C-alpha distance (Angstrom), angle and dihedral (degrees) to the residues before:
residue distance angle dihedral
X1 . . .
X2 3.86 . .
X3 3.69 117.5 .
X4 3.83 93.0 -133.3
X5 3.86 90.0 61.0
X6 3.80 89.6 46.1
X7 3.78 93.2 56.1
X8 3.81 98.0 35.9
X9 3.78 98.3 122.7
X10 3.84 100.1 23.2
X11 3.79 134.8 99.5
X12 3.80 109.3 -121.3
X13 3.83 124.5 -164.1
X14 3.78 127.9 -175.0
X15 3.78 111.5 -132.7
X16 3.74 129.2 -149.5
X17 3.81 91.4 -112.0
X18 3.80 136.9 117.1
X19 3.83 131.2 -173.4
X20 3.84 128.8 -111.2
X21 3.75 116.5 -160.3
X22 3.85 120.9 -142.9
X23 3.78 110.5 -172.7
X24 3.74 138.5 170.9
X25 3.75 139.3 75.9
X26 3.84 91.1 -71.6
X27 3.75 96.6 43.7
X28 3.80 93.8 104.2
X29 3.80 91.9 48.0
X30 3.81 91.8 53.6
X31 3.75 96.9 49.5
X32 3.78 90.3 41.6
X33 3.82 89.6 58.6
X34 3.88 91.3 52.3
X35 3.80 107.9 32.4
X36 3.82 127.3 81.6
X37 3.76 92.5 -137.2
X38 3.77 130.9 68.3
X39 3.83 105.8 -97.1
X40 3.85 91.3 -170.5
X41 3.80 86.2 78.5
X42 3.72 89.5 73.8
X43 3.84 95.4 54.7
X44 3.82 105.4 124.5
X45 3.78 93.7 -139.2
X46 3.78 90.2 64.8
X47 3.80 115.7 97.6
X48 3.80 113.1 -106.7
X49 3.91 93.6 0.3
X50 3.78 112.4 -174.5
X51 3.80 123.8 -107.3
X52 3.77 91.5 -126.1
X53 3.83 142.0 -7.0
X54 3.77 133.5 -149.5
X55 3.75 126.8 -130.0
X56 3.80 151.0 140.1
X57 3.72 136.7 -118.7
X58 3.89 111.4 -137.0
X59 3.76 134.3 -162.7
X60 3.83 123.0 -123.0
X61 3.82 90.6 -87.8
X62 3.84 93.1 50.1
X63 3.80 100.9 -101.8
X64 3.80 122.1 137.8
X65 3.78 116.7 -100.9
X66 3.85 99.0 164.8
X67 3.86 136.8 6.8
X68 3.79 115.3 -155.9
X69 3.78 148.2 166.0
X70 3.79 117.1 -133.7
X71 3.81 131.3 -149.4
X72 3.85 126.7 -175.1
X73 3.82 134.4 -155.7
X74 3.73 138.3 173.5
X75 3.83 106.9 -133.6
X76 3.79 119.9 176.0
X77 3.85 89.7 -13.9
X78 3.78 88.4 -59.8
X79 3.77 120.6 118.6
X80 3.83 115.8 -122.1
X81 3.78 130.3 -169.5
X82 3.75 121.1 -167.4
X83 3.76 118.2 -158.4
X84 3.83 124.3 -163.9
X85 3.77 112.3 -130.1
X86 3.74 131.5 -178.4
X87 3.78 109.6 -113.7
X88 3.83 91.1 -121.5
X89 3.84 91.1 57.2
X90 3.83 103.6 44.5
X91 3.82 95.1 108.3
X92 3.87 94.0 42.9
X93 3.82 90.6 49.2
X94 3.79 93.8 48.4
X95 3.84 89.1 48.6
X96 3.88 90.6 50.2
X97 3.81 93.5 50.7
X98 3.79 93.7 44.7
X99 3.82 89.8 48.0
X100 3.78 91.9 60.4
X101 3.80 98.1 31.1
X102 3.84 109.6 133.1
X103 3.72 113.3 -113.0
X104 3.79 97.0 -141.5
X105 3.77 111.6 145.7
X106 3.76 135.1 -165.8
X107 3.80 116.6 -149.1
X108 3.74 121.4 -148.3
X109 3.76 123.1 163.3
X110 3.83 92.2 -15.8
X111 3.78 90.6 -55.2
X112 3.94 120.0 124.3
X113 3.77 116.1 -148.1
X114 3.82 123.6 -172.7
X115 3.71 110.3 -129.7
X116 3.81 92.5 -143.2
X117 3.82 129.1 56.1
X118 3.76 124.0 -169.6
X119 3.76 111.8 -165.2
X120 3.71 144.0 162.2
X121 3.81 88.6 -160.7
X122 3.80 124.7 55.0
X123 3.73 138.5 143.7
X124 3.75 85.3 -56.8
X125 3.90 115.5 49.6
X126 3.82 101.3 -110.2
X127 3.83 88.4 -176.7
X128 3.77 85.8 68.5
X129 3.83 92.7 47.3
X130 3.83 121.7 115.6
X131 3.74 135.2 -165.7
X132 3.77 121.0 -151.8
X133 3.80 131.9 -166.7
X134 3.75 111.4 -138.7
X135 3.80 127.4 -162.1
X136 3.73 105.3 -154.1
X137 3.81 109.3 -138.4
X138 3.81 90.8 159.7
X139 3.73 132.2 -36.3
X140 3.79 120.3 -138.7
X141 3.79 90.3 -123.0
X142 3.79 141.0 10.3
X143 3.84 115.3 -61.3
X144 3.80 91.1 -130.1
X145 3.75 89.5 58.0
X146 3.77 90.0 51.3
X147 3.72 93.6 50.7
X148 3.81 92.2 49.3
X149 3.75 93.5 47.0
X150 3.83 100.8 40.9
X151 3.80 122.5 115.4
X152 3.82 126.6 -125.5
X153 3.79 94.3 -99.6
X154 3.78 97.2 70.6
X155 3.73 138.2 22.7
X156 3.84 129.6 -163.6
X157 3.75 123.2 -162.0
X158 3.76 143.9 155.0
X159 3.80 114.5 -84.3
X160 3.77 101.1 -100.3
X161 3.81 91.6 -144.6
X162 3.74 94.5 61.7
X163 3.80 112.1 16.3
X164 3.88 115.3 -166.3
X165 3.77 92.1 10.7
X166 3.80 95.1 111.0
X167 3.88 99.3 -96.7
X168 3.73 122.7 117.7
X169 3.81 134.5 -179.5
X170 3.84 119.0 -134.9
X171 3.82 114.5 -165.9
X172 3.84 116.2 -168.5
X173 3.78 105.8 -168.7
X174 3.79 99.6 -165.7
X175 3.84 124.6 19.2
X176 3.75 91.8 -170.6
X177 3.85 82.8 94.5
X178 3.78 99.0 91.2
X179 3.86 91.3 -162.9
X180 3.76 89.4 65.6
X181 3.79 101.2 37.8
X182 3.86 90.9 49.6
X183 3.80 91.8 50.6
X184 3.83 96.8 62.7
X185 3.67 116.9 71.9
X186 3.79 115.7 177.3
X187 3.76 133.4 169.2
X188 3.76 142.4 175.5
X189 3.83 90.0 -80.9
X190 3.79 91.0 58.9
X191 3.88 91.0 47.8
X192 3.77 89.4 52.6
X193 3.78 94.1 47.3
X194 3.76 91.6 49.4
X195 3.80 93.2 47.4
X196 3.80 92.1 48.8
X197 3.78 90.9 50.2
X198 3.86 90.4 50.9
X199 3.75 90.9 48.5
X200 3.88 91.2 50.4
X201 3.82 86.6 55.5
X202 3.90 92.1 48.8
X203 3.82 93.8 -118.8
X204 3.81 118.4 151.0
X205 3.83 120.5 -167.6
X206 3.76 141.2 169.8
X207 3.86 133.3 24.2
X208 3.85 90.9 -69.9
X209 3.84 92.0 66.2
X210 3.81 104.7 22.3
X211 3.78 108.8 55.9
X212 3.78 109.2 -132.1
X213 3.85 117.2 -123.6
X214 3.77 89.1 0.7
X215 3.91 109.6 63.6
X216 3.68 123.2 84.6
X217 3.85 112.6 -135.6
X218 3.79 96.1 -130.6
X219 3.81 92.4 54.6
X220 3.83 84.8 61.9
X221 3.85 93.8 50.6
X222 3.78 97.0 -112.9
X223 3.80 87.2 149.6
X224 3.83 92.3 53.9
X225 3.79 95.3 45.8
X226 3.78 99.7 55.7
X227 3.80 92.3 -99.5
X228 3.81 105.4 122.6
X229 3.78 137.5 49.7
X230 3.80 119.3 -151.1
X231 3.72 92.8 -173.2
X232 3.81 104.4 48.2
X233 3.83 96.4 86.4
X234 3.76 130.7 -124.8
X235 3.81 126.6 -0.9
X236 3.76 132.7 155.9
X237 3.90 110.0 -67.8
X238 3.82 92.5 9.1
X239 3.78 97.8 128.6
X240 3.81 100.6 68.2
X241 3.87 92.5 38.0
X242 3.90 92.8 52.1
X243 3.75 92.4 42.1
X244 3.85 92.5 51.1
X245 3.82 91.6 46.8
X246 3.77 95.1 49.1
X247 3.76 95.3 45.7
X248 3.75 90.8 47.4
X249 3.86 94.1 -136.5
X250 3.85 102.0 144.4
X251 3.74 106.8 139.4
X252 3.78 98.6 171.0
X253 3.79 136.9 33.4
X254 3.79 137.2 170.3
X255 3.82 113.1 -96.7
X256 3.82 132.7 179.6
X257 3.80 113.7 -104.9
X258 3.78 141.0 -174.9
X259 3.81 125.4 -139.8
X260 3.72 124.6 -145.4
X261 3.76 86.7 -132.6
X262 3.84 137.0 -5.0
X263 3.81 118.1 -79.5
X264 3.77 116.7 -133.4
X265 3.70 115.7 -112.6
X266 3.86 115.9 -119.2
X267 3.85 117.3 -141.0
X268 3.83 90.7 -128.7
X269 3.68 139.5 19.4
X270 3.76 137.3 169.7
X271 3.73 131.8 -115.0
X272 3.82 131.2 -136.4
X273 3.82 140.5 133.4
X274 3.74 142.2 -146.7
X275 3.77 120.8 -109.6
X276 3.77 88.6 -104.1
X277 3.73 91.6 59.0
X278 3.87 97.7 -106.0
X279 3.76 115.2 138.2
X280 3.81 120.6 -107.3
X281 3.82 98.6 174.8
X282 3.77 133.9 1.8
X283 3.66 138.4 -153.8
X284 3.76 145.2 -105.0
X285 3.75 109.8 18.4
X286 3.84 110.5 -177.5
X287 3.75 130.1 -148.2
X288 3.75 90.3 -162.0
X289 3.81 97.3 72.8
X290 3.73 136.1 -89.9
X291 3.83 127.5 88.5
X292 3.84 118.7 -19.2
X293 3.80 114.3 -135.6
X294 3.73 101.3 -161.0
X295 3.77 123.7 136.3
X296 3.82 105.9 -142.2
X297 3.76 117.2 174.6
X298 3.84 118.7 -108.0
X299 3.86 123.5 -146.4
X300 3.73 138.4 179.7
X301 3.78 107.7 -100.4
X302 3.78 113.3 -75.4
X303 3.75 137.9 141.5
X304 3.78 118.8 -53.7
X305 3.83 123.1 -14.7
X306 3.70 97.0 -9.5
X307 3.81 91.6 -49.6
X308 3.79 110.8 152.3
X309 3.76 95.2 15.8
X310 3.79 132.3 109.1
X311 3.78 115.3 -108.4
X312 3.76 111.1 -115.6
X313 3.76 102.3 176.2
X314 3.81 144.8 -71.5
X315 3.77 138.4 -70.3
X316 3.83 110.3 -108.5
X317 3.76 100.5 -170.7
X318 3.87 140.1 -30.2
X319 3.77 140.4 -163.0
X320 3.69 115.3 -167.5
X321 3.77 106.7 -42.7
X322 3.86 94.9 -25.5
X323 3.77 122.7 86.0
X324 3.77 151.1 139.0
X325 3.75 125.8 -108.3
X326 3.84 136.0 -174.0
X327 3.74 102.4 -129.3
X328 3.74 138.7 171.9
X329 3.88 108.3 -94.0
X330 3.81 89.3 -129.3
X331 3.84 94.1 66.7
X332 3.73 121.9 118.4
X333 3.79 115.1 -110.4
X334 3.84 117.0 -125.3
X335 3.83 91.8 12.7
X336 3.82 110.9 122.8
X337 3.85 119.8 -114.6
X338 3.78 128.7 -166.7
X339 3.83 118.7 -113.1
X340 3.92 99.5 157.6
X341 3.74 131.1 10.2
X342 3.79 89.4 -101.7
X343 3.80 101.2 30.0
X344 3.72 132.5 75.1
X345 3.81 126.2 -158.5
X346 3.82 120.2 -152.1
X347 3.82 118.1 -161.0
X348 3.78 114.7 -139.7
X349 3.81 131.7 -159.6
X350 3.73 112.5 -100.1
X351 3.79 121.7 -134.3
X352 3.87 91.8 -100.0
X353 3.79 92.0 56.6
X354 3.81 103.3 47.9
């Protein structure tokens, strides 16, 4: 089936993401020891294994250092894992994986062979890979038919963070195939539509929205978006995440919000965090369009610019009148809050709380 027919009535947005390949007989064991989710779910021998899973890599103290979506394949009888990585974080992620790579060796004729290889280049040119977000308006055929008929140079799957909510993930492994690259035509309007849809679902992603080495994964709903396993056993940063989950003390989460009017994007902002991992300010607002990553405080409605109100959280990012906010979990949905003296913010129910 041709890709252009597959995406005929869908909005397609190219994401700032590349793929990293982790392959070898111990590849699953390595990622299992680092990722919040259970990588065994991707083992092809399992019945009805998913096309992809969502997860986060954490630091020793349980803070988020990367968020990712994983794919698996069995090529030439060798297990391959493909990890999505933001283009600005390729080298840090490669360094992180190599730091914790198991040093198991197999000896044959006095030659030592590492059992795990972490590469940006493989038989397929991963530097030419692309990842697209797809808003499914309607496909020209059933998705199961697409998945059964697709070639090895692309894969299309449900977004594992919000299955059946209209978002898909299209991975094109090698854009050297002109028939594929010429099929996909994306622009700024598609990027904005995809971002707004993601905000409506309450999904934060990437270093601009999830503060690296500061954010706590449960504040970003990793447990409500199929991104963490509490039964898989140990992984890096697991202790704090498991303790927080089992004690039930999660005071703030990211929620979708609507603004009474767009907030202008500053050219620069600062970045910091509370001790509890909640954002106070974020980085890289842009006056040239695209999402604004500014962390304005949010209050219950009072007099003036939040004066007299109770602080309920902070704005994480916004695009037009759509956005994401880190709010206290005891806030009232659909009840307006104050963000600026002339701007109201209305929290909406995310897909996992409807």
